[in-house]
C-alpha positions as CSV (number, residue, x, y, z in Angstrom):
1,M,109.9,-203.9,58.5
2,L,108.9,-200.8,55.7
3,S,109.8,-203.4,52.9
4,H,106.4,-205.4,53.2
5,Y,105.1,-202.6,53.7
6,R,102.2,-201.2,50.7
7,G,100.3,-198.6,49.9
8,N,100.7,-195.3,51.1
9,P,103.1,-194.2,54.3
10,F,101.0,-191.5,55.2
11,S,97.6,-192.4,55.7
12,F,97.8,-192.2,58.5
13,L,96.9,-188.6,58.2
14,G,93.9,-188.7,56.9
15,P,92.3,-187.5,53.9
16,R,93.5,-184.8,52.0
17,P,91.3,-182.0,51.7
18,F,92.7,-180.6,48.6
19,R,91.2,-183.2,46.7
20,E,87.7,-182.9,48.1
21,A,88.0,-178.5,47.1
22,R,89.8,-179.8,43.6
23,V,85.9,-181.9,43.7
24,R,83.5,-179.3,44.2
25,S,85.5,-176.8,42.4
26,Y,85.0,-179.1,39.1
27,I,81.4,-179.5,40.4
28,A,80.4,-176.1,40.8
29,V,82.3,-175.0,37.3
30,Q,80.1,-178.1,35.7
31,H,76.9,-177.3,37.3
32,R,76.9,-174.0,36.2
33,L,77.5,-175.0,32.5
34,G,74.2,-176.8,33.0
35,R,75.0,-179.9,33.1
36,P,72.4,-182.4,35.8
37,L,74.9,-183.4,38.8
38,L,74.5,-186.9,38.7
39,E,76.3,-186.7,34.8
40,I,79.5,-184.6,36.2
41,L,79.6,-187.6,39.4
42,D,80.8,-190.0,36.7
43,D,83.4,-187.7,34.9
44,P,86.3,-189.6,34.8
45,Y,87.8,-186.5,36.5
46,V,86.0,-187.0,39.4
47,R,86.2,-190.4,39.8
48,R,89.7,-190.4,39.8
49,C,90.3,-187.2,41.5
50,G,88.1,-188.4,44.7
51,G,86.8,-191.5,43.8
52,D,83.0,-192.1,46.1
53,S,84.3,-191.4,49.8
54,V,85.1,-188.0,48.1
55,C,81.9,-187.3,46.9
56,R,80.2,-188.3,49.7
57,K,81.5,-185.8,51.3
58,V,82.0,-183.6,49.0
59,L,77.6,-183.5,48.8
60,D,77.0,-183.7,52.2
61,D,79.3,-180.8,52.7
62,P,77.4,-177.9,54.0
63,R,78.8,-175.4,51.1
64,T,78.0,-178.0,47.9
65,I,74.3,-177.8,49.1
66,A,74.5,-173.8,49.1
67,M,76.5,-173.3,46.5
68,L,74.2,-175.7,43.9
69,E,71.2,-174.6,45.6
70,Q,72.6,-170.8,44.5
71,D,73.0,-171.9,40.7
72,V,69.2,-173.0,40.6
73,E,68.0,-169.7,42.2
74,D,69.7,-168.2,39.6
75,A,69.1,-170.3,37.1
76,I,65.3,-169.8,37.9
77,R,66.1,-166.1,38.5
78,E,67.8,-165.5,34.8
79,L,64.5,-167.9,33.3
80,G,62.5,-164.9,34.5
81,R,63.7,-162.3,33.4
82,Q,63.7,-163.7,29.9
83,V,60.0,-165.0,29.7
84,T,59.4,-161.5,31.4
85,D,61.3,-160.0,29.2
86,R,60.1,-162.5,25.8
87,G,57.0,-160.8,27.1
88,R,57.8,-157.1,26.8
89,R,58.6,-157.4,22.9
90,H,55.4,-159.4,22.1
């Protein structure tokens, strides 16, 4: 009976949350390095590790959204400091 089965015999357990965690972590690191989100999502690593369904879950996750929002806020604050510092030097 099992000789006719093809695929993952553990698929009934559902998706693997560690894949979502890996993809979320990779997105976080790459985004903090200044890469655009769409570019990150096209990376071979993301495609290989997650695929569309995992990427969708990661992007819909409130933790991911909060992380991306925090990155943007931090970048804006840093730019504000740089502008202020530049104004003091001139």
